[in-house]
N, CA, C and O atoms as CSV, one atom per row, in Angstrom:
chain,resi,resn,atom,element,x,y,z
A,1,UNK,N,N,12.699,-14.335,-14.151
A,1,UNK,CA,C,11.853,-13.152,-14.038
A,1,UNK,C,C,11.537,-12.940,-12.554
A,1,UNK,O,O,11.220,-13.886,-11.832
A,2,UNK,N,N,11.628,-11.695,-12.119
A,2,UNK,CA,C,11.362,-11.373,-10.722
A,2,UNK,C,C,9.922,-11.702,-10.356
A,2,UNK,O,O,9.025,-11.627,-11.196
A,3,UNK,N,N,9.709,-12.066,-9.094
A,3,UNK,CA,C,8.380,-12.423,-8.610
A,3,UNK,C,C,7.396,-11.278,-8.831
A,3,UNK,O,O,6.255,-11.508,-9.230
A,4,UNK,N,N,7.833,-10.046,-8.572
A,4,UNK,CA,C,6.949,-8.885,-8.735
A,4,UNK,C,C,6.491,-8.754,-10.189
A,4,UNK,O,O,5.316,-8.501,-10.454
A,5,UNK,N,N,7.406,-8.924,-11.107
A,5,UNK,CA,C,7.071,-8.819,-12.534
A,5,UNK,C,C,6.097,-9.923,-12.919
A,5,UNK,O,O,5.125,-9.676,-13.633
A,6,UNK,N,N,6.354,-11.142,-12.446
A,6,UNK,CA,C,5.441,-12.250,-12.745
A,6,UNK,C,C,4.061,-11.971,-12.180
A,6,UNK,O,O,3.052,-12.239,-12.832
A,7,UNK,N,N,4.014,-11.429,-10.958
A,7,UNK,CA,C,2.733,-11.100,-10.333
A,7,UNK,C,C,1.997,-10.035,-11.144
A,7,UNK,O,O,0.808,-10.182,-11.427
A,8,UNK,N,N,2.696,-8.968,-11.517
A,8,UNK,CA,C,2.058,-7.894,-12.286
A,8,UNK,C,C,1.574,-8.394,-13.642
A,8,UNK,O,O,0.505,-7.995,-14.103
A,9,UNK,N,N,2.341,-9.255,-14.276
A,9,UNK,CA,C,1.904,-9.821,-15.554
A,9,UNK,C,C,0.667,-10.693,-15.374
A,9,UNK,O,O,-0.225,-10.687,-16.222
A,10,UNK,N,N,0.608,-11.449,-14.265
A,10,UNK,CA,C,-0.569,-12.281,-13.991
A,10,UNK,C,C,-1.793,-11.410,-13.743
A,10,UNK,O,O,-2.878,-11.703,-14.246
A,11,UNK,N,N,-1.623,-10.342,-12.970
A,11,UNK,CA,C,-2.735,-9.418,-12.713
A,11,UNK,C,C,-3.187,-8.781,-14.018
A,11,UNK,O,O,-4.385,-8.654,-14.269
A,12,UNK,N,N,-2.233,-8.381,-14.846
A,12,UNK,CA,C,-2.562,-7.766,-16.134
A,12,UNK,C,C,-3.364,-8.721,-17.004
A,12,UNK,O,O,-4.311,-8.309,-17.674
A,13,UNK,N,N,-2.990,-9.993,-16.996
A,13,UNK,CA,C,-3.697,-10.984,-17.805
A,13,UNK,C,C,-5.131,-11.145,-17.311
A,13,UNK,O,O,-6.063,-11.189,-18.114
A,14,UNK,N,N,-5.312,-11.233,-15.996
A,14,UNK,CA,C,-6.650,-11.378,-15.418
A,14,UNK,C,C,-7.486,-10.137,-15.694
A,14,UNK,O,O,-8.678,-10.236,-15.983
A,15,UNK,N,N,-6.858,-8.966,-15.605
A,15,UNK,CA,C,-7.571,-7.704,-15.824
A,15,UNK,C,C,-7.714,-7.385,-17.308
A,15,UNK,O,O,-8.222,-6.326,-17.676
A,16,UNK,N,N,-7.264,-8.304,-18.154
A,16,UNK,CA,C,-7.344,-8.140,-19.604
A,16,UNK,C,C,-6.444,-7.012,-20.113
A,16,UNK,O,O,-6.770,-6.360,-21.106
A,17,UNK,N,N,-5.329,-6.783,-19.447
A,17,UNK,CA,C,-4.317,-5.842,-19.912
A,17,UNK,C,C,-3.179,-6.654,-20.508
A,17,UNK,O,O,-2.852,-7.731,-20.010
A,18,UNK,N,N,-2.590,-6.150,-21.550
A,18,UNK,CA,C,-1.397,-6.812,-22.080
A,18,UNK,C,C,-0.222,-6.456,-21.178
A,18,UNK,O,O,-0.122,-5.316,-20.725
A,19,UNK,N,N,0.680,-7.422,-20.904
A,19,UNK,CA,C,1.853,-7.088,-20.100
A,19,UNK,C,C,2.680,-6.018,-20.807
A,19,UNK,O,O,2.759,-5.993,-22.035
A,20,UNK,N,N,3.286,-5.151,-20.034
A,20,UNK,CA,C,4.090,-4.076,-20.597
A,20,UNK,C,C,5.360,-4.658,-21.221
A,20,UNK,O,O,6.016,-5.523,-20.639
A,21,UNK,N,N,5.686,-4.170,-22.404
A,21,UNK,CA,C,6.945,-4.575,-23.027
A,21,UNK,C,C,8.090,-4.044,-22.170
A,21,UNK,O,O,7.951,-3.029,-21.487
A,22,UNK,N,N,9.228,-4.748,-22.215
A,22,UNK,CA,C,10.395,-4.358,-21.434
A,22,UNK,C,C,11.599,-4.252,-22.368
A,22,UNK,O,O,11.723,-5.005,-23.334
A,23,UNK,N,N,12.483,-3.301,-22.060
A,23,UNK,CA,C,13.711,-3.144,-22.834
A,23,UNK,C,C,14.816,-2.701,-21.873
A,23,UNK,O,O,14.590,-1.862,-21.001
A,24,UNK,N,N,15.997,-3.262,-22.038
A,24,UNK,CA,C,17.141,-2.873,-21.214
A,24,UNK,C,C,17.582,-1.463,-21.599
A,24,UNK,O,O,17.475,-1.072,-22.761
A,25,UNK,N,N,18.072,-0.708,-20.636
A,25,UNK,CA,C,18.478,0.681,-20.867
A,25,UNK,C,C,19.524,0.781,-21.972
A,25,UNK,O,O,19.455,1.679,-22.811
A,26,UNK,N,N,20.480,-0.121,-21.978
A,26,UNK,CA,C,21.531,-0.090,-23.008
A,26,UNK,C,C,20.915,-0.291,-24.398
A,26,UNK,O,O,21.282,0.399,-25.349
A,27,UNK,N,N,19.984,-1.232,-24.509
A,27,UNK,CA,C,19.317,-1.467,-25.790
A,27,UNK,C,C,18.459,-0.263,-26.172
A,27,UNK,O,O,18.395,0.113,-27.342
A,28,UNK,N,N,17.800,0.339,-25.181
A,28,UNK,CA,C,16.981,1.528,-25.445
A,28,UNK,C,C,17.848,2.653,-26.005
A,28,UNK,O,O,17.439,3.369,-26.919
A,29,UNK,N,N,19.048,2.798,-25.445
A,29,UNK,CA,C,19.974,3.829,-25.919
A,29,UNK,C,C,20.407,3.544,-27.358
A,29,UNK,O,O,20.427,4.439,-28.202
A,30,UNK,N,N,20.750,2.288,-27.619
A,30,UNK,CA,C,21.259,1.923,-28.942
A,30,UNK,C,C,20.172,1.859,-30.010
A,30,UNK,O,O,20.459,2.005,-31.198
A,31,UNK,N,N,18.930,1.642,-29.595
A,31,UNK,CA,C,17.822,1.496,-30.547
A,31,UNK,C,C,16.686,2.455,-30.187
A,31,UNK,O,O,15.525,2.053,-30.111
A,32,UNK,N,N,17.030,3.712,-29.969
A,32,UNK,CA,C,16.054,4.687,-29.486
A,32,UNK,C,C,14.863,4.836,-30.426
A,32,UNK,O,O,13.726,4.938,-29.965
A,33,UNK,N,N,15.099,4.850,-31.717
A,33,UNK,CA,C,14.003,4.958,-32.687
A,33,UNK,C,C,13.029,3.800,-32.570
A,33,UNK,O,O,11.815,3.985,-32.650
A,34,UNK,N,N,13.571,2.603,-32.379
A,34,UNK,CA,C,12.728,1.419,-32.196
A,34,UNK,C,C,11.907,1.547,-30.918
A,34,UNK,O,O,10.731,1.184,-30.887
A,35,UNK,N,N,12.538,2.067,-29.861
A,35,UNK,CA,C,11.829,2.284,-28.596
A,35,UNK,C,C,10.679,3.269,-28.792
A,35,UNK,O,O,9.573,3.036,-28.304
A,36,UNK,N,N,10.932,4.363,-29.499
A,36,UNK,CA,C,9.865,5.339,-29.767
A,36,UNK,C,C,8.715,4.697,-30.538
A,36,UNK,O,O,7.548,4.939,-30.231
A,37,UNK,N,N,9.040,3.886,-31.529
A,37,UNK,CA,C,8.002,3.201,-32.302
A,37,UNK,C,C,7.202,2.247,-31.420
A,37,UNK,O,O,5.974,2.209,-31.500
A,38,UNK,N,N,7.891,1.481,-30.583
A,38,UNK,CA,C,7.210,0.529,-29.697
A,38,UNK,C,C,6.293,1.253,-28.721
A,38,UNK,O,O,5.217,0.755,-28.393
A,39,UNK,N,N,6.714,2.425,-28.257
A,39,UNK,CA,C,5.918,3.186,-27.287
A,39,UNK,C,C,4.606,3.686,-27.886
A,39,UNK,O,O,3.673,4.008,-27.150
A,40,UNK,N,N,4.526,3.754,-29.202
A,40,UNK,CA,C,3.275,4.178,-29.830
A,40,UNK,C,C,2.186,3.125,-29.655
A,40,UNK,O,O,0.997,3.438,-29.717
A,41,UNK,N,N,2.593,1.880,-29.437
A,41,UNK,CA,C,1.634,0.789,-29.246
A,41,UNK,C,C,1.282,0.544,-27.792
A,41,UNK,O,O,0.387,-0.247,-27.496
A,42,UNK,N,N,1.968,1.207,-26.890
A,42,UNK,CA,C,1.713,1.038,-25.459
A,42,UNK,C,C,2.976,1.340,-24.683
A,42,UNK,O,O,4.066,1.356,-25.254
A,43,UNK,N,N,2.843,1.579,-23.389
A,43,UNK,CA,C,4.015,1.908,-22.574
A,43,UNK,C,C,5.071,0.803,-22.631
A,43,UNK,O,O,4.748,-0.382,-22.717
A,44,UNK,N,N,6.328,1.213,-22.582
A,44,UNK,CA,C,7.453,0.283,-22.587
A,44,UNK,C,C,8.284,0.545,-21.333
A,44,UNK,O,O,8.701,1.675,-21.077
A,45,UNK,N,N,8.517,-0.501,-20.562
A,45,UNK,CA,C,9.304,-0.412,-19.336
A,45,UNK,C,C,10.787,-0.480,-19.686
A,45,UNK,O,O,11.220,-1.397,-20.384
A,46,UNK,N,N,11.565,0.484,-19.205
A,46,UNK,CA,C,13.011,0.486,-19.415
A,46,UNK,C,C,13.653,-0.051,-18.136
A,46,UNK,O,O,13.355,0.413,-17.036
A,47,UNK,N,N,14.541,-1.038,-18.297
A,47,UNK,CA,C,15.154,-1.679,-17.132
A,47,UNK,C,C,16.659,-1.451,-17.109
A,47,UNK,O,O,17.296,-1.246,-18.142
A,48,UNK,N,N,17.200,-1.493,-15.912
A,48,UNK,CA,C,18.645,-1.456,-15.725
A,48,UNK,C,C,18.982,-2.555,-14.730
A,48,UNK,O,O,18.486,-2.555,-13.604
A,49,UNK,N,N,19.817,-3.480,-15.142
A,49,UNK,CA,C,20.179,-4.634,-14.306
A,49,UNK,C,C,18.938,-5.384,-13.837
A,49,UNK,O,O,18.872,-5.854,-12.702
A,50,UNK,N,N,17.943,-5.490,-14.740
A,50,UNK,CA,C,16.723,-6.232,-14.448
A,50,UNK,C,C,15.700,-5.487,-13.616
A,50,UNK,O,O,14.623,-6.017,-13.343
A,51,UNK,N,N,16.015,-4.262,-13.205
A,51,UNK,CA,C,15.117,-3.476,-12.358
A,51,UNK,C,C,14.455,-2.372,-13.187
A,51,UNK,O,O,15.133,-1.670,-13.937
A,52,UNK,N,N,13.150,-2.218,-13.056
A,52,UNK,CA,C,12.431,-1.173,-13.789
A,52,UNK,C,C,12.900,0.200,-13.310
A,52,UNK,O,O,12.891,0.484,-12.112
A,53,UNK,N,N,13.312,1.050,-14.259
A,53,UNK,CA,C,13.807,2.381,-13.902
A,53,UNK,C,C,13.065,3.507,-14.620
A,53,UNK,O,O,13.240,4.677,-14.277
A,54,UNK,N,N,12.250,3.172,-15.599
A,54,UNK,CA,C,11.523,4.207,-16.319
A,54,UNK,C,C,10.502,3.609,-17.262
A,54,UNK,O,O,10.440,2.397,-17.470
A,55,UNK,N,N,9.704,4.497,-17.825
A,55,UNK,CA,C,8.676,4.080,-18.779
A,55,UNK,C,C,8.672,5.066,-19.935
A,55,UNK,O,O,8.710,6.279,-19.734
A,56,UNK,N,N,8.627,4.532,-21.138
A,56,UNK,CA,C,8.465,5.362,-22.333
A,56,UNK,C,C,7.052,5.117,-22.839
A,56,UNK,O,O,6.627,3.972,-22.989
A,57,UNK,N,N,6.323,6.209,-23.104
A,57,UNK,CA,C,4.962,6.074,-23.618
A,57,UNK,C,C,4.700,7.146,-24.655
A,57,UNK,O,O,5.417,8.144,-24.732
A,58,UNK,N,N,3.669,6.931,-25.452
A,58,UNK,CA,C,3.301,7.908,-26.472
A,58,UNK,C,C,2.750,9.161,-25.796
A,58,UNK,O,O,2.287,9.114,-24.656
A,59,UNK,N,N,2.805,10.264,-26.507
A,59,UNK,CA,C,2.286,11.516,-25.967
A,59,UNK,C,C,0.782,11.436,-25.699
A,59,UNK,O,O,0.341,11.906,-24.650
A,60,UNK,N,N,-0.029,10.863,-26.599
A,60,UNK,CA,C,-1.458,10.749,-26.287
A,60,UNK,C,C,-1.719,9.925,-25.023
A,60,UNK,O,O,-2.608,10.254,-24.238
A,61,UNK,N,N,-0.940,8.849,-24.829
A,61,UNK,CA,C,-1.106,8.034,-23.619
A,61,UNK,C,C,-0.744,8.858,-22.381
A,61,UNK,O,O,-1.458,8.825,-21.379
A,62,UNK,N,N,0.361,9.594,-22.454
A,62,UNK,CA,C,0.786,10.444,-21.341
A,62,UNK,C,C,-0.274,11.495,-21.022
A,62,UNK,O,O,-0.586,11.733,-19.855
A,63,UNK,N,N,-0.827,12.123,-22.058
A,63,UNK,CA,C,-1.841,13.158,-21.835
A,63,UNK,C,C,-3.098,12.577,-21.194
A,63,UNK,O,O,-3.696,13.215,-20.328
A,64,UNK,N,N,-3.511,11.365,-21.609
A,64,UNK,CA,C,-4.663,10.714,-20.962
A,64,UNK,C,C,-4.362,10.416,-19.498
A,64,UNK,O,O,-5.198,10.647,-18.623
A,65,UNK,N,N,-3.169,9.903,-19.240
A,65,UNK,CA,C,-2.764,9.591,-17.869
A,65,UNK,C,C,-2.720,10.852,-17.015
A,65,UNK,O,O,-3.226,10.870,-15.893
A,66,UNK,N,N,-2.119,11.893,-17.550
A,66,UNK,CA,C,-2.027,13.163,-16.823
A,66,UNK,C,C,-3.419,13.734,-16.560
A,66,UNK,O,O,-3.678,14.245,-15.471
A,67,UNK,N,N,-4.305,13.655,-17.532
A,67,UNK,CA,C,-5.675,14.133,-17.354
A,67,UNK,C,C,-6.411,13.356,-16.283
A,67,UNK,O,O,-7.142,13.939,-15.482
A,68,UNK,N,N,-6.223,12.036,-16.262
A,68,UNK,CA,C,-6.883,11.204,-15.251
A,68,UNK,C,C,-6.379,11.545,-13.857
A,68,UNK,O,O,-7.160,11.607,-12.908
A,69,UNK,N,N,-5.076,11.765,-13.731
A,69,UNK,CA,C,-4.506,12.137,-12.426
A,69,UNK,C,C,-5.058,13.492,-11.989
A,69,UNK,O,O,-5.415,13.672,-10.825
A,70,UNK,N,N,-5.127,14.440,-12.916
A,70,UNK,CA,C,-5.640,15.771,-12.587
A,70,UNK,C,C,-7.104,15.700,-12.148
A,70,UNK,O,O,-7.495,16.338,-11.170
A,71,UNK,N,N,-7.909,14.925,-12.872
A,71,UNK,CA,C,-9.321,14.771,-12.497
A,71,UNK,C,C,-9.454,14.171,-11.106
A,71,UNK,O,O,-10.281,14.617,-10.310
A,72,UNK,N,N,-8.648,13.167,-10.814
A,72,UNK,CA,C,-8.689,12.526,-9.489
A,72,UNK,C,C,-8.269,13.510,-8.404
A,72,UNK,O,O,-8.887,13.563,-7.341
A,73,UNK,N,N,-7.224,14.289,-8.663
A,73,UNK,CA,C,-6.745,15.275,-7.697
A,73,UNK,C,C,-7.798,16.336,-7.428
A,73,UNK,O,O,-8.065,16.661,-6.271
A,74,UNK,N,N,-8.400,16.882,-8.477
A,74,UNK,CA,C,-9.402,17.928,-8.266
A,74,UNK,C,C,-10.643,17.377,-7.577
A,74,UNK,O,O,-11.242,18.071,-6.756
A,75,UNK,N,N,-11.041,16.154,-7.887
A,75,UNK,CA,C,-12.189,15.539,-7.206
A,75,UNK,C,C,-11.892,15.356,-5.723
A,75,UNK,O,O,-12.756,15.598,-4.879
A,76,UNK,N,N,-10.673,14.930,-5.403
A,76,UNK,CA,C,-10.276,14.762,-4.003
A,76,UNK,C,C,-10.254,16.104,-3.287
A,76,UNK,O,O,-10.727,16.214,-2.156
A,77,UNK,N,N,-9.709,17.125,-3.939
A,77,UNK,CA,C,-9.666,18.461,-3.330
A,77,UNK,C,C,-11.073,18.998,-3.101
A,77,UNK,O,O,-11.344,19.585,-2.054
A,78,UNK,N,N,-11.969,18.808,-4.064
A,78,UNK,CA,C,-13.356,19.257,-3.906
A,78,UNK,C,C,-14.029,18.551,-2.737
A,78,UNK,O,O,-14.718,19.185,-1.938
A,79,UNK,N,N,-13.829,17.240,-2.636
A,79,UNK,CA,C,-14.434,16.469,-1.543
A,79,UNK,C,C,-13.895,16.926,-0.193
A,79,UNK,O,O,-14.652,17.054,0.768
A,80,UNK,N,N,-12.589,17.172,-0.119
A,80,UNK,CA,C,-12.001,17.654,1.134
A,80,UNK,C,C,-12.522,19.042,1.490
A,80,UNK,O,O,-12.785,19.332,2.657
A,81,UNK,N,N,-12.669,19.897,0.482
A,81,UNK,CA,C,-13.203,21.236,0.716
A,81,UNK,C,C,-14.624,21.198,1.244
A,81,UNK,O,O,-14.975,21.941,2.161
A,82,UNK,N,N,-15.440,20.330,0.662
A,82,UNK,CA,C,-16.824,20.193,1.127
A,82,UNK,C,C,-16.870,19.674,2.560
A,82,UNK,O,O,-17.667,20.145,3.371
A,83,UNK,N,N,-16.015,18.706,2.866
A,83,UNK,CA,C,-15.982,18.159,4.223
A,83,UNK,C,C,-15.498,19.216,5.217
A,83,UNK,O,O,-16.037,19.327,6.317
A,84,UNK,N,N,-14.484,19.987,4.832
A,84,UNK,CA,C,-13.971,21.043,5.705
A,84,UNK,C,C,-15.042,22.099,5.955
A,84,UNK,O,O,-15.214,22.553,7.086
A,85,UNK,N,N,-15.763,22.490,4.907
A,85,UNK,CA,C,-16.848,23.471,5.065
A,85,UNK,C,C,-17.940,22.932,5.973
A,85,UNK,O,O,-18.459,23.655,6.823
A,86,UNK,N,N,-18.289,21.665,5.796
A,86,UNK,CA,C,-19.325,21.047,6.627
A,86,UNK,C,C,-18.907,20.998,8.090
A,86,UNK,O,O,-19.755,20.987,8.983
A,87,UNK,N,N,-17.603,20.970,8.335
A,87,UNK,CA,C,-17.095,20.951,9.707
A,87,UNK,C,C,-16.752,22.342,10.228
A,87,UNK,O,O,-16.133,22.479,11.283
A,88,UNK,N,N,-17.157,23.376,9.482
A,88,UNK,CA,C,-17.027,24.744,9.969
A,88,UNK,C,C,-15.775,25.493,9.567
A,88,UNK,O,O,-15.546,26.594,10.067
A,89,UNK,N,N,-14.961,24.950,8.694
A,89,UNK,CA,C,-13.761,25.665,8.266
A,89,UNK,C,C,-14.156,26.737,7.255
A,89,UNK,O,O,-14.750,26.441,6.218
A,90,UNK,N,N,-13.823,27.970,7.568
A,90,UNK,CA,C,-14.113,29.086,6.661
A,90,UNK,C,C,-12.847,29.449,5.888
A,90,UNK,O,O,-11.745,29.036,6.249
A,91,UNK,N,N,-13.022,30.228,4.819
A,91,UNK,CA,C,-11.856,30.670,4.055
A,91,UNK,C,C,-10.943,31.534,4.908
A,91,UNK,O,O,-9.720,31.451,4.794
A,92,UNK,N,N,-11.538,32.370,5.770
A,92,UNK,CA,C,-10.735,33.230,6.648
A,92,UNK,C,C,-9.896,32.384,7.611
A,92,UNK,O,O,-8.719,32.672,7.825
A,93,UNK,N,N,-10.494,31.351,8.187
A,93,UNK,CA,C,-9.763,30.483,9.121
A,93,UNK,C,C,-8.672,29.713,8.383
A,93,UNK,O,O,-7.568,29.550,8.904
A,94,UNK,N,N,-8.967,29.244,7.187
A,94,UNK,CA,C,-7.972,28.537,6.393
A,94,UNK,C,C,-6.792,29.450,6.079
A,94,UNK,O,O,-5.638,29.040,6.199
A,95,UNK,N,N,-7.077,30.675,5.681
A,95,UNK,CA,C,-6.019,31.650,5.387
A,95,UNK,C,C,-5.155,31.888,6.618
A,95,UNK,O,O,-3.930,31.955,6.519
A,96,UNK,N,N,-5.797,32.017,7.783
A,96,UNK,CA,C,-5.049,32.221,9.028
A,96,UNK,C,C,-4.153,31.018,9.325
A,96,UNK,O,O,-3.007,31.181,9.744
A,97,UNK,N,N,-4.672,29.828,9.110
A,97,UNK,CA,C,-3.875,28.623,9.355
A,97,UNK,C,C,-2.688,28.528,8.395
A,97,UNK,O,O,-1.596,28.113,8.785
A,98,UNK,N,N,-2.909,28.913,7.146
A,98,UNK,CA,C,-1.849,28.819,6.149
A,98,UNK,C,C,-0.761,29.869,6.335
A,98,UNK,O,O,0.391,29.631,5.973
A,99,UNK,N,N,-1.105,31.020,6.891
A,99,UNK,CA,C,-0.113,32.084,7.079
A,99,UNK,C,C,0.548,32.032,8.448
A,99,UNK,O,O,1.524,32.743,8.685
A,100,UNK,N,N,0.039,31.208,9.350
A,100,UNK,CA,C,0.615,31.080,10.691
A,100,UNK,C,C,1.952,30.359,10.583
A,100,UNK,O,O,2.006,29.209,10.148
A,101,UNK,N,N,3.025,31.026,10.976
A,101,UNK,CA,C,4.357,30.443,10.861
A,101,UNK,C,C,4.888,29.922,12.186
A,101,UNK,O,O,6.077,29.623,12.291
A,102,UNK,N,N,4.039,29.808,13.199
A,102,UNK,CA,C,4.530,29.330,14.503
A,102,UNK,C,C,4.599,27.830,14.562
A,102,UNK,O,O,4.990,27.269,15.586
């Protein structure tokens, strides 16, 4: 097992996460239904030549992940906007900066 995988599994154990299941790409292709079923219980790492190349997850898990990313992005954008306003950036100046093609 690669050092990185062992490290991530150790971190997962300490953080009380179950290690992600792994499946070879060829096996995933040949047993796609089984892969879909396994993904309902948690993300499954798809590997090629021992290297992680993708993840299969349930739709509810994906939607939660996507929602969390969106919330983080909007919070970051709001914080940056507040900081820019506090430093004197106006909407007019921002528009001028965005349309300046020089």
